[in-house]
N, C-alpha and C positions, 0 to 999 in steps of 0.2 A: 265136250269142251276141250280145247287144246290149251294147256297151261302156258304154252310159249307164245300164244297169239295175243295181240293187243286189239281187242274188239272195239269198234267204233259205234256199233249199234247193238243195244240190248233189247230183246223182245221177250216180254214176260207174260205168262198167263196171269190171270187176276185171282180168282177165288182159290184158296188153299195153296197159293204160290206167293203172290205179292201181299195178299191179305187173307184173313180167315173168311169163311163163307159169309157173304153179304156184309162184311165189316168194312170200316173205313181204314185206309192205310195209316199206319202209325207214324208219328212225327219222326221217329228214328229211321224208319225205312225211307220215308220221303227225303230226309236230309242226306242219307247215304246215296240214294239214286242221283240226286242233283249234284252231289260232289264228284260223281264219276265223270262228268263233263263229256257225255256221249249222247247220241240220239237214243231216246227211250220210246219203245212201242209197247203198248199194253193190249193184249188180246183176251177176249172174253166171249162167253155165250150170251151175256147180258146186252141190252141196248147201250149205246154210247151215253145216253142220258143217265142211266143207272151207274155206269162206270164213272162218269164225272163226279157223282156224289161220293162214291167210294174212294176216289183218288184225291179229293180235297185240294184241287188246284195244281196237282203235279203237272208240270209242262211235258207233254208227251203226245205221240200219235195214238189215236184210239181205233182199234179194230174190234168193233162190236159184232155180236151175232155171228160168231165164227169168222169175223172179218168181212162179212157181207155189208157192213155199214162202217165206212171209214171216214174219220175226221182228223183234221189238224187244226186245233183251236176251233174257230167258228166256221172254218172251211170244210164243206162236205166233199170228200174225194170221190166217193161213189156210194151208192145205196141200191142193192139188188132186191127189190121188193117182190114177194111172192104174188103170183097172179091169182085171180079168183078160182080158176080151174085147179091150180096147184094146192090152194087151201082146201078145196073140196076133197081132193085126192088124199091129202093128209088126214083130214077129219074122218074120212071113211075108214082108214086104217086104225086110227085111234079107237073108234067105236067098236072095231072088231076084236080088240084086245080084252080078254076076260079079266075080271078082278074078283078075288076071293077074300079080300081083306077090307077092313073098315078104314076110312080116311077121316081126318078132322073136318074137312070142308069140301064138299062135292064141287063147289064153284072155284076151287083153287088149284085145279089140276091142269088146265090148258091155258097156256100163255102165248097168244099170237103177238109176236114182237115186230111184225112187219116183214122182215127178211127171213125169219125163222119162226117155227112154232115149236114150243117146248112143252112136252107132256110130262108132268111129274106124276109118278105112280102113287105118291103119298100126299103131296101138297107143297107148292112152291114156298109158302110162308109158314109151314109147320115148324115147330121147334127144332132147332138144329140138331140137338141130341137125338131126337126121335128119328130124324131123317138119316143120321149117321148109322143108326142101328137097323134101319129098314132093309137096306140092300148093300151091305158093306163090301161084298165080293162081286157085286153085279150079277149074281146068279139068277135073280128073278128077271132082270131085264134081258139077259142073254137067253134065258129059257123062253121068254115071251117071243122074242124075235126069231128064235129057232122054230118054234111051233106056229108062229104067225108071221112069216117073212113078208117084207114090204117090197113089192115088185112095181117099179115105176121107171119110166124113161127120163123123167125130169127131176125127181126128188130122191134123196137118200136119207137114211136115219142113222144117227150116231148116239152112242151111250155117252151121257154127259153128267157132270155134277154128281150129286149123291143119290138122286132118285129119278133122274130125267132121261127121256128119249128126245133128242133134238132132230127136227126135220129141217133139212136145208136143200137148196138147189144142188143137183148132182154135181159132184166134183168141186163145189164151192166150199172147200174145207179150210181149216186154219192154215194148212200148208200151202194150198193154192193161193190164198189171199196174202200170206206173207211174201210169197214169190212175186205176187202182183204188186205189192207195195215197193219191193226192191226194184222192180222194173220201172215203176212210176217215178221213183226218186233217183233212178240210175245208181243205186247202191250196189257195190260189189258184195255178193252173198258171202264171200270169204271173210268179210269184216263183221258179220252178224252172228250173234249167239242167242238161242232161244232157251228159256228156262221155264219148266213146267212140271206139274205133279202127276200128269196122266200120259206120260210118254210110253207106257207099256202097251203091248198088243191089245187092241180094242179100246184104248183110251182116246179121248178126243184131242189129245196133243200128238198122237202117233203120226198123223199125216205130215207133221213138220220134219220128221226124220228124213234125211236125204236132201232137204231143201237148204237148210243152214245147219251149222253146228248146234248141238243140243246138250242140255244138262238137266238131268232129272233131280227133283227135290221132293222132300217129304212134307214141306209146309213152309210158312213164312220164316221161321227161325233158321231153317236150312238155307233158304234163299238169302237171308242176311249174311250167313257164313260164306256162301259162294260170292256174293257181291263184295264182301270185305276182302276176299282173296284176289278178286279182279282189281281192286283198288291198289294193291301193293305193286 
């Protein structure tokens, strides 16, 4: 983030940046964002339908499923749906990954969201505290991918959230889709700032680095602090 810049567009990750995981945006955060009087873009691994519930009517552009599902209000800007062949390729890799731990619900591991497939090693709807403890340093997921790499000409896999591996169309990352939106809207990338909690190497926000200015945060409270500074 450049403290001397006046940003016209703020692009924010959702879980653990704008809200806590799966939580609804607080009234304080919503009020602060609206008061900034700039274009707001929210990016998430979730579908835009889930995002809308979490954002409680916040006026913004939605980039769901790593940005492969883009909406502005009721208008769908684009939606890059996985093909039958791509889904089969992903599921073959998921089935190849060994598991030596118990999970709360065997039917809660694979979530086909249309444009992405998200595989949770522990469970998408497991208690948040249990998920946070399961793989806090990503060592389990990094080890799995190192031992069982995913080779594909069409699909790539990213570490996401607290327990997930996210399969997306190759190069259709958050960074790619943010650049895509800027082109679509004819926005100058120098007027955009991205705020996220996973900008570190291997994080699912890392691909945004070099596309627009970025600011790393540790959670919603930190985001509130950064947004307050931008308002001054």
